[in-house]
C-alpha positions as CSV (number, residue, x, y, z in Angstrom):
1,X,-7.7,4.1,-2.2
2,X,-6.7,6.7,-0.2
3,X,-3.1,7.7,-1.5
4,X,-2.4,4.7,-4.1
5,X,-0.1,2.9,-2.2
6,X,-1.4,-0.1,-2.5
7,X,-1.9,0.4,-6.4
8,X,1.6,1.4,-7.0
9,X,2.7,-1.6,-4.8
10,X,0.7,-4.0,-6.6
11,X,2.0,-2.6,-10.4
12,X,5.3,-3.2,-8.9
13,X,5.4,-6.8,-7.9
14,X,2.4,-7.9,-10.8
15,X,-0.2,-8.3,-8.5
16,X,-3.7,-6.9,-8.1
17,X,-4.3,-3.5,-6.4
18,X,-7.1,-5.3,-4.3
19,X,-4.8,-8.6,-3.2
20,X,-2.1,-6.0,-2.0
21,X,-5.2,-3.9,-0.4
22,X,-6.6,-6.9,2.0
23,X,-2.9,-8.1,2.6
24,X,-2.4,-4.6,4.3
25,X,-5.6,-4.7,6.0
26,X,-5.0,-7.9,7.6
27,X,-1.3,-6.7,8.6
28,X,-3.2,-4.1,10.2
29,X,-4.4,-6.7,12.7
30,X,-1.2,-7.8,13.6
31,X,1.4,-5.2,15.7
32,X,3.6,-3.4,14.4
33,X,4.2,0.2,12.4
34,X,1.8,-0.5,9.2
35,X,0.5,3.3,9.7
36,X,3.9,4.5,9.5
37,X,5.3,2.4,6.9
38,X,1.6,3.3,4.8
39,X,2.4,7.0,5.4
40,X,6.2,7.2,4.0
41,X,5.6,5.0,0.9
42,X,2.7,7.8,0.3
43,X,5.5,10.1,0.5
44,X,8.0,8.2,-1.4
45,X,6.4,6.5,-4.5
46,X,5.8,8.9,-7.2
47,X,2.8,10.1,-8.1
48,X,1.3,8.1,-11.5
49,X,-2.5,9.3,-10.5
50,X,-3.7,5.7,-9.5
């Protein structure tokens, strides 16, 4: 909902945006660079007004 990254990925993979957001939030419980990946995707994904 912040930058449309999850909505863009959901559209690309044919999933619901809510599901992708939930998976992202759950992945934040694991150690790793999730926020860095989110920021990179924010820059890389084209703006389509999600």
